[in-house]
N, C-alpha and C positions, 0 to 999 in steps of 0.2 A: 443606279441611280437617274430621278426625271430632270428633267429641263428643268424644274422650277423648284427644288430641293424644299419653299414653305412659303403661307405666304407676304410674309414682308416682305420677303426677293422677288416673289411673279409680280404685287403689283410696282414697285419699283422698277426694271425691267417697263411694263404695261407702260408705266405713267411717264418714265421717260423716254425711249421709242413716238409713243402716240404722241409726246409735245415735240416732238422734233416733226412732226407731219404738217403738211404745213394745208393739203386739198384733198379727198377724196377720191384717188383719177381711175382711168377709164380703163379696161384693160385690153390690149391692144388682140386681133385678133390672134391665135394659134399661130406661130411660125411651121413652116413644111420640115424646118430639121436642128436641131440643136446647132447645128452652124451660126444660128441665125441672130441666137440671143445675142444680146449686148448684155455682156455679161462686166461689172465692174473688176478692174484692178485689184490687187489686193490690197496696195497699197492707199485708192480709195477708199475702203472698205475700214482700213486702222485708222484714216485719220477721221473717219465718220461714225469709231468707234472709243475715239478719242475726245470728242469736241459732242459726242454722247452722256461720257463718262468721265471723263478725266476731271468735273470737279470736287472724283469721290476717291482720295486716295487707298483707299484700299482694294478699287475695283482693278484686276488686270485683265485682258483678253489674249486669248488665242485662239488663230482664222483656223478653221479645219476645214470644214470644202467652201468654193466658192461656184457654185453651176449654172443651168437650164431647170430647173421645174419641171418645163414639160406641158408648163399650161401658160397661154395669156403670153408667150414672152415674155416671160418674166425671167429677175435670176434670182435660185434661192443660196441665203448666206447662211452657213452653220457654226459658230463662233465656242467656242468657251469659257463661259465668263468666270469669274476666282474672286471672292468680297473673301472676309470673315465670319460671312458663312456658311465655307465652303465653295465648292466646283457646280459649275449649271453646265447643262449645252441650254445654246438658248440659237433660235429660225428667225430671222425673216427675210422680207422680197423687194426684189428691187424691182420701180419697174424698168421699161422697154429707154425711156424718155432718161433713163440714171438717174430723176431727180425728187423720188420719191421711192422712201420701204413704209411694204406695208406687213403688222404684226397678225398671229394669229396662224389659226391652221388651213390650209384649204380642203377640205373636203370631200367625196367624192358627189354626185346628182346624176338624178334619171329613176326610169321607173324602178328600179332596181340598184341601188349607188353601191353596192357590197357583193354584189356578185362576182366586179372582176377582183378585186381581191381574194375572196374567196375562191374564185375560183384556180389563183398565182399559190395560191396557200394551200390546196391541195393536193395540187402539184409539185411543187419544192420541198413541202416538212418533209425531212424524214428525222428528228428527229425520237426520244424516246416517251411512250404513252400510253395509256389506262385509257379505258375501258375498250367497246362493244369496233370495230373498227368500221362497220355500216353504220355507225352510232349520224343519224340526223340531226348533229349538231356537234360540230371541233370547233374545240375552243384551244388555241393557241396563243400558245406565251415567249416572248419572247425576253430572255433574263438574261443577266450577268449578277455571276453568286459575287461581286464586292459588291456590289451597287445593294447601301445601303438600305432606298426603300421598298428594296425589290428583298430585305429582307424581313419590314417591315408589317408588307403587302403579304407576303404568306401563309400566313395564319391564315386573311382572306380569301386566299387564291383555293387552299387546302379547304374550308367548309364548301365553298363553288362545286372545288370534285365533288366533294363527298352529299352531298343535297343533288346534285348529277351522277347520279351509276351511267344512264343511259347515255349519256352524251361522252366524248372523244377524247381528251384529253394531252397537249401533248409541248413538248417543254421543248425549243429552240434556242441556242446559242447565241448572244451578242454585247459579247464583252467592249463596252464600252474604253474609247481611248483614251480617254481622258483616267483612270484606274490601273494604278500598277502590276496589278500580280493577275486580274481577268481575264487578256488570255489565255495564262498558261489554266485558269479554274478551270476554262470553255473548254480547255484538252485535257484532263484530270476529265471535267466532267466527262466528255465521247465516248474516251475511253473504257470508262463507270459505265456507259450507257450500253455499250457494247458488248462486253461482261457478263452484264447481270439485269433485266431493266427493272426488279426490284430493289437491284440497288442501287440504283441510281437515287430513286428515293429519296434513303436511306442519305444517299449521299453529302443528295443537296442540302437537305432539312441541318446534317450538319454542319457542314460550312457554313451556312451559316447564325446556325448555333454560337460557332465560332471564330465569325466573319474578322472580330476586331483585332481575335487573338494571330491572325494569319497577318505577315506583311512577305513585302517583293524579295526580301532576304529569306525567312522561312518557308516558303511557301511548297517549296519539292515535298520536304518533311514534314507542312503542316498535312497538306493532300495525301500523301501515301502511309500519312496515320490515317483518316476519318476513309481513305479507300480501304481499309484494314478493317476497319469497324462498322463498315457499311458489309461487308461482307465478302469483298474480294481480295486477289492477292495485290496488297501495294505495292510490290517491286515489280507485278507486271504493268500497272495501271502506269509506275512510274516510268517506264520502258518506253509503251507504249504513248503516252503526252509527248515524247521524245522526239519521234516521226513525223517525219512531214508529211504521209499521207496524213493526220491528225491535223495538224496546222491548215490542210486543206476544205478539209471538210470544215474547220472554228468559220474558215472564211467564206465558206460556200454557206453556212445558215449564217453569215453578216449582209451576204451578197441579198437571200431569201430574203432579210431584215427590210434591207435598205430600198429591193423593189417595193414594196407595201410601205413607204415611205416609216420606219422604223423612227427613229432620231434620241428616242430615249426608254428606260426599264425599272422594272416592267412595263412595257403593255401589252393588253391580251386580243386578240380576237376570236370573233361571237361567230362564226359565219362569215366569217368576210368582215363584220361588225369593230370600226377602232372601238376596245376599252386604255384611253390613255391616263387615269389618272386611278387608279382603283384603292377607292374611300371604302373602311369595314363600314362603316354609315351603310352605304346601297346595298349589301349584302344582297336583300331580297330585289333591288331591281337589274342586280348581273340573275335573277335567279327566273325576271323576266325576257332579263333578254333573251337568256337560252327557252324557254318555255315556250317563246313567240315568235324566236326562228325552226323551232321546230314545228311549229304546222305549219310555218309556211312551205319549210321545205315537202311538206307533201301535195 
């Protein structure tokens, strides 16, 4: 599920947060260490959210994290917002003086702005993959099997993969904490991938097809069945999914995503360039980005 599920909710968030800002702050120099960042307290963040969203009786929130952003002395706050439209991840930044909140994404800058994330991903990716290992372009998807936006984006991602057979495509599990069976789904997916790379792609496609039928109560039964249908032995996959090392694999994939600032799904990277929203109308743009990245890598 993406940070903003639809345009109306996105507008509400942007407009409301924007209204709470009284000035455009000047960013402080980057601190020497994370310990020097002035983090707001949970009580302060909760009060801010109450003042910002309290007028809407159907909106509630849960603070997910308060941590150094690693940029300009900013604190990064991630919250789960819930309304009649569903649950959404939202992120904003608090200035060092604690008097301003900044919305939007902090993006990399420089002569080679995507090189750092590309290097991190190239070293850290461990998920199932398609395409040549020595491809000039690597496309990495961070996905959540319970995520409706991932399901909606899958046809576009598949079209991109099919249109770019000379690109390497890698899937990394990134189950969101707001989803009650997503982590279990990631464990099953991890085990299917280790059993058969070919079966994995069938597994996630079938999972998305049956996504609305899967619940926290029947997830083991459903995913075992889907594993069987995908060409691997479901009982073995279920046993594998319960192992501590499988949990560790999923946690490592989440950590990799967080290291390149993934907060929502699906998130794609094309040689380190982030694609935060997968739009079927932008398929030609994504193809152009892959072709451009291939030329840049020569």
